N, CA, C and O atoms as a Maestro MAE file, in Angstrom:
{
 s_m_m2io_version
 :::
 2.0.0
}

f_m_ct {
 s_m_title
 :::
 protein
 m_atom[268] {
  # First column is atom index #
  i_m_mmod_type
  r_m_x_coord
  r_m_y_coord
  r_m_z_coord
  i_m_residue_number
  s_m_chain_name
  s_m_pdb_residue_name
  s_m_pdb_atom_name
  i_m_atomic_number
  :::
  1 25 -23.572 172.884 -10.270 1 A "MET " " N  " 7
  2 3 -23.340 172.569 -8.908 1 A "MET " " CA " 6
  3 2 -22.207 173.370 -8.265 1 A "MET " " C  " 6
  4 15 -21.039 172.991 -8.344 1 A "MET " " O  " 8
  5 25 -22.552 174.420 -7.666 2 A "ASN " " N  " 7
  6 3 -21.481 175.191 -7.073 2 A "ASN " " CA " 6
  7 2 -21.427 174.923 -5.556 2 A "ASN " " C  " 6
  8 15 -22.390 175.107 -4.811 2 A "ASN " " O  " 8
  9 25 -20.227 174.476 -5.166 3 A "LEU " " N  " 7
  10 3 -19.949 174.152 -3.696 3 A "LEU " " CA " 6
  11 2 -19.260 175.384 -3.054 3 A "LEU " " C  " 6
  12 15 -18.310 175.909 -3.636 3 A "LEU " " O  " 8
  13 25 -19.691 175.832 -1.932 4 A "SER " " N  " 7
  14 3 -18.956 176.984 -1.355 4 A "SER " " CA " 6
  15 2 -17.792 176.362 -0.535 4 A "SER " " C  " 6
  16 15 -17.721 175.148 -0.346 4 A "SER " " O  " 8
  17 25 -16.937 177.196 -0.084 5 A "ILE " " N  " 7
  18 3 -15.898 176.729 0.923 5 A "ILE " " CA " 6
  19 2 -16.242 176.029 2.145 5 A "ILE " " C  " 6
  20 15 -15.583 175.099 2.609 5 A "ILE " " O  " 8
  21 25 -17.383 176.550 2.687 6 A "GLY " " N  " 7
  22 3 -17.839 175.786 3.860 6 A "GLY " " CA " 6
  23 2 -18.381 174.440 3.568 6 A "GLY " " C  " 6
  24 15 -18.152 173.530 4.365 6 A "GLY " " O  " 8
  25 25 -19.066 174.234 2.518 7 A "GLU " " N  " 7
  26 3 -19.547 173.028 2.178 7 A "GLU " " CA " 6
  27 2 -18.378 171.952 1.913 7 A "GLU " " C  " 6
  28 15 -18.400 170.794 2.329 7 A "GLU " " O  " 8
  29 25 -17.413 172.504 1.191 8 A "ILE " " N  " 7
  30 3 -16.177 171.561 0.790 8 A "ILE " " CA " 6
  31 2 -15.567 171.230 2.219 8 A "ILE " " C  " 6
  32 15 -15.244 170.072 2.483 8 A "ILE " " O  " 8
  33 25 -15.420 172.219 3.099 9 A "LEU " " N  " 7
  34 3 -14.701 171.853 4.358 9 A "LEU " " CA " 6
  35 2 -15.598 170.833 5.162 9 A "LEU " " C  " 6
  36 15 -15.085 169.890 5.765 9 A "LEU " " O  " 8
  37 25 -16.838 171.039 5.147 10 A "ALA " " N  " 7
  38 3 -17.720 170.110 5.866 10 A "ALA " " CA " 6
  39 2 -17.578 168.736 5.188 10 A "ALA " " C  " 6
  40 15 -17.454 167.770 5.941 10 A "ALA " " O  " 8
  41 25 -17.581 168.550 4.002 11 A "ILE " " N  " 7
  42 3 -17.314 167.215 3.366 11 A "ILE " " CA " 6
  43 2 -15.872 166.714 3.711 11 A "ILE " " C  " 6
  44 15 -15.718 165.514 3.938 11 A "ILE " " O  " 8
  45 25 -14.969 167.441 3.753 12 A "ILE " " N  " 7
  46 3 -13.608 167.019 4.131 12 A "ILE " " CA " 6
  47 2 -13.482 166.540 5.681 12 A "ILE " " C  " 6
  48 15 -12.773 165.599 6.037 12 A "ILE " " O  " 8
  49 25 -14.274 167.328 6.535 13 A "VAL " " N  " 7
  50 3 -14.161 166.840 7.926 13 A "VAL " " CA " 6
  51 2 -15.103 165.680 8.077 13 A "VAL " " C  " 6
  52 15 -14.747 164.840 8.904 13 A "VAL " " O  " 8
  53 25 -16.196 165.472 7.468 14 A "ILE " " N  " 7
  54 3 -16.874 164.235 7.497 14 A "ILE " " CA " 6
  55 2 -16.088 162.962 7.010 14 A "ILE " " C  " 6
  56 15 -16.183 161.881 7.592 14 A "ILE " " O  " 8
  57 25 -15.296 163.171 5.884 15 A "GLY " " N  " 7
  58 3 -14.591 162.088 5.262 15 A "GLY " " CA " 6
  59 2 -13.565 161.811 6.224 15 A "GLY " " C  " 6
  60 15 -13.272 160.641 6.466 15 A "GLY " " O  " 8
  61 25 -12.927 162.864 6.859 16 A "LEU " " N  " 7
  62 3 -11.959 162.449 7.909 16 A "LEU " " CA " 6
  63 2 -12.289 161.654 9.200 16 A "LEU " " C  " 6
  64 15 -11.550 160.842 9.756 16 A "LEU " " O  " 8
  65 25 -13.508 162.028 9.566 17 A "VAL " " N  " 7
  66 3 -14.090 161.352 10.705 17 A "VAL " " CA " 6
  67 2 -14.454 159.917 10.312 17 A "VAL " " C  " 6
  68 15 -14.270 158.974 11.082 17 A "VAL " " O  " 8
  69 25 -14.936 159.796 9.183 18 A "LEU " " N  " 7
  70 3 -15.313 158.431 8.775 18 A "LEU " " CA " 6
  71 2 -14.146 157.519 8.441 18 A "LEU " " C  " 6
  72 15 -14.171 156.350 8.826 18 A "LEU " " O  " 8
  73 25 -13.159 157.983 7.766 19 A "PHE " " N  " 7
  74 3 -12.041 157.265 7.194 19 A "PHE " " CA " 6
  75 2 -10.638 157.696 7.882 19 A "PHE " " C  " 6
  76 15 -9.585 157.261 7.416 19 A "PHE " " O  " 8
  77 25 -10.649 158.425 8.827 20 A "GLY " " N  " 7
  78 3 -9.404 158.965 9.572 20 A "GLY " " CA " 6
  79 2 -8.583 157.770 10.153 20 A "GLY " " C  " 6
  80 15 -7.366 157.802 9.972 20 A "GLY " " O  " 8
  81 25 -9.095 156.782 10.791 21 A "GLY " " N  " 7
  82 3 -8.353 155.682 11.319 21 A "GLY " " CA " 6
  83 2 -7.727 154.893 10.249 21 A "GLY " " C  " 6
  84 15 -6.689 154.271 10.478 21 A "GLY " " O  " 8
  85 25 -8.303 154.879 9.073 22 A "LYS " " N  " 7
  86 3 -7.652 153.930 8.025 22 A "LYS " " CA " 6
  87 2 -6.781 154.599 6.992 22 A "LYS " " C  " 6
  88 15 -6.341 153.944 6.047 22 A "LYS " " O  " 8
  89 25 -6.512 155.914 7.143 23 A "LEU " " N  " 7
  90 3 -5.722 156.668 6.408 23 A "LEU " " CA " 6
  91 2 -4.262 156.357 6.458 23 A "LEU " " C  " 6
  92 15 -3.588 156.555 5.447 23 A "LEU " " O  " 8
  93 25 -3.687 155.865 7.598 24 A "PRO " " N  " 7
  94 3 -2.261 155.446 7.727 24 A "PRO " " CA " 6
  95 2 -2.039 154.197 6.945 24 A "PRO " " C  " 6
  96 15 -1.079 154.081 6.183 24 A "PRO " " O  " 8
  97 25 -2.919 153.270 7.131 25 A "ASP " " N  " 7
  98 3 -2.902 151.825 6.513 25 A "ASP " " CA " 6
  99 2 -3.008 152.177 4.944 25 A "ASP " " C  " 6
  100 15 -2.221 151.641 4.164 25 A "ASP " " O  " 8
  101 25 -3.899 153.001 4.528 26 A "VAL " " N  " 7
  102 3 -4.091 153.324 2.983 26 A "VAL " " CA " 6
  103 2 -2.673 153.877 2.562 26 A "VAL " " C  " 6
  104 15 -2.086 153.386 1.599 26 A "VAL " " O  " 8
  105 25 -2.204 154.781 3.212 27 A "ALA " " N  " 7
  106 3 -1.141 155.606 2.836 27 A "ALA " " CA " 6
  107 2 0.167 154.550 2.800 27 A "ALA " " C  " 6
  108 15 1.034 154.670 1.934 27 A "ALA " " O  " 8
  109 25 0.218 153.573 3.762 28 A "ARG " " N  " 7
  110 3 1.363 152.641 3.757 28 A "ARG " " CA " 6
  111 2 1.194 151.808 2.627 28 A "ARG " " C  " 6
  112 15 2.144 151.640 1.862 28 A "ARG " " O  " 8
  113 25 -0.034 151.199 2.404 29 A "ASN " " N  " 7
  114 3 -0.292 150.219 1.173 29 A "ASN " " CA " 6
  115 2 -0.022 150.920 -0.050 29 A "ASN " " C  " 6
  116 15 0.377 150.244 -0.998 29 A "ASN " " O  " 8
  117 25 -0.181 152.263 -0.208 30 A "LEU " " N  " 7
  118 3 -0.096 152.964 -1.490 30 A "LEU " " CA " 6
  119 2 1.463 153.009 -1.781 30 A "LEU " " C  " 6
  120 15 1.951 152.658 -2.855 30 A "LEU " " O  " 8
  121 25 2.178 153.478 -0.708 31 A "GLY " " N  " 7
  122 3 3.627 153.561 -0.822 31 A "GLY " " CA " 6
  123 2 4.221 152.213 -1.164 31 A "GLY " " C  " 6
  124 15 5.043 152.156 -2.079 31 A "GLY " " O  " 8
  125 25 3.856 151.075 -0.474 32 A "VAL " " N  " 7
  126 3 4.380 149.831 -0.773 32 A "VAL " " CA " 6
  127 2 4.116 149.453 -2.267 32 A "VAL " " C  " 6
  128 15 4.999 148.943 -2.955 32 A "VAL " " O  " 8
  129 25 2.921 149.712 -2.715 33 A "THR " " N  " 7
  130 3 2.536 149.309 -4.122 33 A "THR " " CA " 6
  131 2 3.298 150.184 -5.076 33 A "THR " " C  " 6
  132 15 3.799 149.613 -6.045 33 A "THR " " O  " 8
  133 25 3.472 151.540 -4.948 34 A "LEU " " N  " 7
  134 3 4.306 152.412 -5.723 34 A "LEU " " CA " 6
  135 2 5.713 151.776 -5.710 34 A "LEU " " C  " 6
  136 15 6.238 151.545 -6.800 34 A "LEU " " O  " 8
  137 25 6.320 151.495 -4.652 35 A "LYS " " N  " 7
  138 3 7.718 150.922 -4.611 35 A "LYS " " CA " 6
  139 2 7.755 149.682 -5.226 35 A "LYS " " C  " 6
  140 15 8.777 149.457 -5.875 35 A "LYS " " O  " 8
  141 25 6.941 148.853 -5.192 36 A "GLU " " N  " 7
  142 3 6.906 147.575 -6.055 36 A "GLU " " CA " 6
  143 2 6.715 147.818 -7.605 36 A "GLU " " C  " 6
  144 15 7.287 147.133 -8.454 36 A "GLU " " O  " 8
  145 25 5.969 148.722 -7.852 37 A "PHE " " N  " 7
  146 3 5.635 149.039 -9.215 37 A "PHE " " CA " 6
  147 2 6.918 149.527 -10.045 37 A "PHE " " C  " 6
  148 15 7.237 149.175 -11.180 37 A "PHE " " O  " 8
  149 25 7.645 150.524 -9.101 38 A "LYS " " N  " 7
  150 3 8.867 151.150 -9.642 38 A "LYS " " CA " 6
  151 2 9.933 150.134 -9.814 38 A "LYS " " C  " 6
  152 15 10.698 150.168 -10.778 38 A "LYS " " O  " 8
  153 25 9.994 149.153 -8.807 39 A "GLN " " N  " 7
  154 3 10.933 147.983 -8.959 39 A "GLN " " CA " 6
  155 2 10.777 147.207 -10.195 39 A "GLN " " C  " 6
  156 15 11.698 146.942 -10.967 39 A "GLN " " O  " 8
  157 25 9.519 146.853 -10.335 40 A "GLY " " N  " 7
  158 3 9.079 145.997 -11.504 40 A "GLY " " CA " 6
  159 2 9.411 146.725 -12.818 40 A "GLY " " C  " 6
  160 15 9.811 146.074 -13.783 40 A "GLY " " O  " 8
  161 25 9.243 148.156 -12.885 41 A "MET " " N  " 7
  162 3 9.525 148.853 -14.108 41 A "MET " " CA " 6
  163 2 10.964 148.824 -14.474 41 A "MET " " C  " 6
  164 15 11.297 148.939 -15.654 41 A "MET " " O  " 8
  165 25 11.930 148.658 -13.418 42 A "HIS " " N  " 7
  166 3 13.328 148.629 -13.665 42 A "HIS " " CA " 6
  167 2 13.967 147.299 -14.005 42 A "HIS " " C  " 6
  168 15 15.029 147.183 -14.616 42 A "HIS " " O  " 8
  169 25 13.095 146.141 -13.476 43 A "GLU " " N  " 7
  170 3 13.778 144.810 -13.589 43 A "GLU " " CA " 6
  171 2 13.356 144.424 -15.101 43 A "GLU " " C  " 6
  172 15 12.238 144.683 -15.547 43 A "GLU " " O  " 8
  173 25 14.293 143.826 -15.783 44 A "PRO " " N  " 7
  174 3 13.931 143.259 -17.043 44 A "PRO " " CA " 6
  175 2 12.947 142.012 -16.970 44 A "PRO " " C  " 6
  176 15 12.921 141.189 -16.055 44 A "PRO " " O  " 8
  177 25 12.224 142.022 -17.990 45 A "ALA " " N  " 7
  178 3 11.051 140.821 -18.038 45 A "ALA " " CA " 6
  179 2 11.747 139.617 -18.208 45 A "ALA " " C  " 6
  180 15 12.740 139.573 -18.934 45 A "ALA " " O  " 8
  181 25 11.277 138.533 -17.547 46 A "GLU " " N  " 7
  182 3 11.776 137.222 -17.699 46 A "GLU " " CA " 6
  183 2 11.501 136.662 -19.091 46 A "GLU " " C  " 6
  184 15 10.437 137.023 -19.593 46 A "GLU " " O  " 8
  185 25 12.234 135.887 -19.760 47 A "PRO " " N  " 7
  186 3 12.003 135.189 -20.928 47 A "PRO " " CA " 6
  187 2 10.782 134.341 -20.820 47 A "PRO " " C  " 6
  188 15 10.494 133.849 -19.728 47 A "PRO " " O  " 8
  189 25 10.050 134.136 -21.863 48 A "GLU " " N  " 7
  190 3 8.921 133.162 -21.776 48 A "GLU " " CA " 6
  191 2 9.245 131.771 -21.363 48 A "GLU " " C  " 6
  192 15 8.393 131.085 -20.799 48 A "GLU " " O  " 8
  193 25 10.449 131.322 -21.623 49 A "ASP " " N  " 7
  194 3 10.904 130.060 -21.338 49 A "ASP " " CA " 6
  195 2 11.029 129.958 -19.939 49 A "ASP " " C  " 6
  196 15 10.635 128.951 -19.349 49 A "ASP " " O  " 8
  197 25 11.554 130.930 -19.345 50 A "GLU " " N  " 7
  198 3 11.773 130.929 -17.751 50 A "GLU " " CA " 6
  199 2 10.356 131.109 -17.021 50 A "GLU " " C  " 6
  200 15 10.208 130.569 -15.925 50 A "GLU " " O  " 8
  201 25 9.403 131.782 -17.537 51 A "GLN " " N  " 7
  202 3 8.193 131.816 -16.936 51 A "GLN " " CA " 6
  203 2 7.507 130.465 -16.982 51 A "GLN " " C  " 6
  204 15 6.835 130.053 -16.037 51 A "GLN " " O  " 8
  205 25 7.690 129.796 -18.090 52 A "GLU " " N  " 7
  206 3 7.059 128.463 -18.240 52 A "GLU " " CA " 6
  207 2 7.691 127.445 -17.337 52 A "GLU " " C  " 6
  208 15 6.996 126.544 -16.867 52 A "GLU " " O  " 8
  209 25 9.088 127.546 -17.044 53 A "ARG " " N  " 7
  210 3 9.568 126.766 -16.102 53 A "ARG " " CA " 6
  211 2 9.148 126.923 -14.831 53 A "ARG " " C  " 6
  212 15 8.920 125.949 -14.114 53 A "ARG " " O  " 8
  213 25 8.996 128.224 -14.408 54 A "ILE " " N  " 7
  214 3 8.638 128.486 -12.988 54 A "ILE " " CA " 6
  215 2 7.184 127.938 -12.756 54 A "ILE " " C  " 6
  216 15 6.864 127.333 -11.733 54 A "ILE " " O  " 8
  217 25 6.315 128.211 -13.821 55 A "ALA " " N  " 7
  218 3 4.892 127.646 -13.851 55 A "ALA " " CA " 6
  219 2 4.933 126.142 -13.654 55 A "ALA " " C  " 6
  220 15 4.258 125.604 -12.776 55 A "ALA " " O  " 8
  221 25 5.674 125.509 -14.419 56 A "ASP " " N  " 7
  222 3 5.783 124.041 -14.218 56 A "ASP " " CA " 6
  223 2 6.252 123.635 -12.799 56 A "ASP " " C  " 6
  224 15 5.709 122.698 -12.215 56 A "ASP " " O  " 8
  225 25 7.187 124.292 -12.288 57 A "GLN " " N  " 7
  226 3 7.611 123.988 -10.925 57 A "GLN " " CA " 6
  227 2 6.660 124.191 -10.002 57 A "GLN " " C  " 6
  228 15 6.475 123.353 -9.120 57 A "GLN " " O  " 8
  229 25 5.928 125.333 -10.083 58 A "THR " " N  " 7
  230 3 4.818 125.538 -8.962 58 A "THR " " CA " 6
  231 2 3.622 124.463 -9.213 58 A "THR " " C  " 6
  232 15 2.948 124.082 -8.256 58 A "THR " " O  " 8
  233 25 3.401 124.025 -10.430 59 A "GLU " " N  " 7
  234 3 2.207 123.002 -10.583 59 A "GLU " " CA " 6
  235 2 2.857 121.741 -9.981 59 A "GLU " " C  " 6
  236 15 2.144 121.082 -9.224 59 A "GLU " " O  " 8
  237 25 3.972 121.364 -10.187 60 A "SER " " N  " 7
  238 3 4.562 120.004 -9.787 60 A "SER " " CA " 6
  239 2 4.619 120.013 -8.328 60 A "SER " " C  " 6
  240 15 4.316 118.982 -7.728 60 A "SER " " O  " 8
  241 25 4.993 121.113 -7.656 61 A "SER " " N  " 7
  242 3 5.043 121.202 -6.246 61 A "SER " " CA " 6
  243 2 3.735 121.083 -5.551 61 A "SER " " C  " 6
  244 15 3.601 120.438 -4.511 61 A "SER " " O  " 8
  245 25 2.663 121.791 -6.218 62 A "SER " " N  " 7
  246 3 1.435 121.721 -5.554 62 A "SER " " CA " 6
  247 2 0.769 120.288 -5.868 62 A "SER " " C  " 6
  248 15 -0.003 119.808 -5.038 62 A "SER " " O  " 8
  249 25 1.018 119.707 -6.881 63 A "GLU " " N  " 7
  250 3 0.583 118.396 -6.915 63 A "GLU " " CA " 6
  251 2 1.301 117.385 -6.046 63 A "GLU " " C  " 6
  252 15 0.673 116.379 -5.717 63 A "GLU " " O  " 8
  253 25 2.546 117.543 -5.641 64 A "ALA " " N  " 7
  254 3 3.228 116.805 -4.687 64 A "ALA " " CA " 6
  255 2 2.641 117.087 -3.277 64 A "ALA " " C  " 6
  256 15 2.630 116.171 -2.455 64 A "ALA " " O  " 8
  257 25 2.191 118.215 -2.985 65 A "GLU " " N  " 7
  258 3 1.769 118.407 -1.576 65 A "GLU " " CA " 6
  259 2 0.411 117.912 -1.519 65 A "GLU " " C  " 6
  260 15 0.021 117.630 -0.386 65 A "GLU " " O  " 8
  261 25 -0.372 117.747 -2.440 66 A "THR " " N  " 7
  262 3 -1.747 117.189 -2.516 66 A "THR " " CA " 6
  263 2 -1.845 115.646 -2.399 66 A "THR " " C  " 6
  264 15 -2.847 115.065 -1.981 66 A "THR " " O  " 8
  265 25 -0.633 115.004 -2.835 67 A "ASP " " N  " 7
  266 3 -0.653 113.579 -2.798 67 A "ASP " " CA " 6
  267 2 -0.398 113.021 -1.417 67 A "ASP " " C  " 6
  268 15 -0.386 111.803 -1.236 67 A "ASP " " O  " 8
  :::
 }
 m_bond[267] {
  # First column is bond index #
  i_m_from
  i_m_to
  i_m_order
  :::
  1 1 2 1
  2 2 3 1
  3 3 4 2
  4 3 5 1
  5 5 6 1
  6 6 7 1
  7 7 8 2
  8 7 9 1
  9 9 10 1
  10 10 11 1
  11 11 12 2
  12 11 13 1
  13 13 14 1
  14 14 15 1
  15 15 16 2
  16 15 17 1
  17 17 18 1
  18 18 19 1
  19 19 20 2
  20 19 21 1
  21 21 22 1
  22 22 23 1
  23 23 24 2
  24 23 25 1
  25 25 26 1
  26 26 27 1
  27 27 28 2
  28 27 29 1
  29 29 30 1
  30 30 31 1
  31 31 32 2
  32 31 33 1
  33 33 34 1
  34 34 35 1
  35 35 36 2
  36 35 37 1
  37 37 38 1
  38 38 39 1
  39 39 40 2
  40 39 41 1
  41 41 42 1
  42 42 43 1
  43 43 44 2
  44 43 45 1
  45 45 46 1
  46 46 47 1
  47 47 48 2
  48 47 49 1
  49 49 50 1
  50 50 51 1
  51 51 52 2
  52 51 53 1
  53 53 54 1
  54 54 55 1
  55 55 56 2
  56 55 57 1
  57 57 58 1
  58 58 59 1
  59 59 60 2
  60 59 61 1
  61 61 62 1
  62 62 63 1
  63 63 64 2
  64 63 65 1
  65 65 66 1
  66 66 67 1
  67 67 68 2
  68 67 69 1
  69 69 70 1
  70 70 71 1
  71 71 72 2
  72 71 73 1
  73 73 74 1
  74 74 75 1
  75 75 76 2
  76 75 77 1
  77 77 78 1
  78 78 79 1
  79 79 80 2
  80 79 81 1
  81 81 82 1
  82 82 83 1
  83 83 84 2
  84 83 85 1
  85 85 86 1
  86 86 87 1
  87 87 88 2
  88 87 89 1
  89 89 90 1
  90 90 91 1
  91 91 92 2
  92 91 93 1
  93 93 94 1
  94 94 95 1
  95 95 96 2
  96 95 97 1
  97 97 98 1
  98 98 99 1
  99 99 100 2
  100 99 101 1
  101 101 102 1
  102 102 103 1
  103 103 104 2
  104 103 105 1
  105 105 106 1
  106 106 107 1
  107 107 108 2
  108 107 109 1
  109 109 110 1
  110 110 111 1
  111 111 112 2
  112 111 113 1
  113 113 114 1
  114 114 115 1
  115 115 116 2
  116 115 117 1
  117 117 118 1
  118 118 119 1
  119 119 120 2
  120 119 121 1
  121 121 122 1
  122 122 123 1
  123 123 124 2
  124 123 125 1
  125 125 126 1
  126 126 127 1
  127 127 128 2
  128 127 129 1
  129 129 130 1
  130 130 131 1
  131 131 132 2
  132 131 133 1
  133 133 134 1
  134 134 135 1
  135 135 136 2
  136 135 137 1
  137 137 138 1
  138 138 139 1
  139 139 140 2
  140 139 141 1
  141 141 142 1
  142 142 143 1
  143 143 144 2
  144 143 145 1
  145 145 146 1
  146 146 147 1
  147 147 148 2
  148 147 149 1
  149 149 150 1
  150 150 151 1
  151 151 152 2
  152 151 153 1
  153 153 154 1
  154 154 155 1
  155 155 156 2
  156 155 157 1
  157 157 158 1
  158 158 159 1
  159 159 160 2
  160 159 161 1
  161 161 162 1
  162 162 163 1
  163 163 164 2
  164 163 165 1
  165 165 166 1
  166 166 167 1
  167 167 168 2
  168 167 169 1
  169 169 170 1
  170 170 171 1
  171 171 172 2
  172 171 173 1
  173 173 174 1
  174 174 175 1
  175 175 176 2
  176 175 177 1
  177 177 178 1
  178 178 179 1
  179 179 180 2
  180 179 181 1
  181 181 182 1
  182 182 183 1
  183 183 184 2
  184 183 185 1
  185 185 186 1
  186 186 187 1
  187 187 188 2
  188 187 189 1
  189 189 190 1
  190 190 191 1
  191 191 192 2
  192 191 193 1
  193 193 194 1
  194 194 195 1
  195 195 196 2
  196 195 197 1
  197 197 198 1
  198 198 199 1
  199 199 200 2
  200 199 201 1
  201 201 202 1
  202 202 203 1
  203 203 204 2
  204 203 205 1
  205 205 206 1
  206 206 207 1
  207 207 208 2
  208 207 209 1
  209 209 210 1
  210 210 211 1
  211 211 212 2
  212 211 213 1
  213 213 214 1
  214 214 215 1
  215 215 216 2
  216 215 217 1
  217 217 218 1
  218 218 219 1
  219 219 220 2
  220 219 221 1
  221 221 222 1
  222 222 223 1
  223 223 224 2
  224 223 225 1
  225 225 226 1
  226 226 227 1
  227 227 228 2
  228 227 229 1
  229 229 230 1
  230 230 231 1
  231 231 232 2
  232 231 233 1
  233 233 234 1
  234 234 235 1
  235 235 236 2
  236 235 237 1
  237 237 238 1
  238 238 239 1
  239 239 240 2
  240 239 241 1
  241 241 242 1
  242 242 243 1
  243 243 244 2
  244 243 245 1
  245 245 246 1
  246 246 247 1
  247 247 248 2
  248 247 249 1
  249 249 250 1
  250 250 251 1
  251 251 252 2
  252 251 253 1
  253 253 254 1
  254 254 255 1
  255 255 256 2
  256 255 257 1
  257 257 258 1
  258 258 259 1
  259 259 260 2
  260 259 261 1
  261 261 262 1
  262 262 263 1
  263 263 264 2
  264 263 265 1
  265 265 266 1
  266 266 267 1
  267 267 268 2
  :::
 }
}
């Protein structure tokens, strides 16, 4: 399957027409995701005891809200 330059450009133009309005949102979301990922890589992982404590707190607070 050999695509010529003209066919590739036509595909790009069609893609921009279809998705052009959403590209800024996609780029913004990608940037936020990468930023959060990098921050997560630099932060030390929480010990398992700390994670369990947080899970218990969220469970007890959700139970209190439903009562």
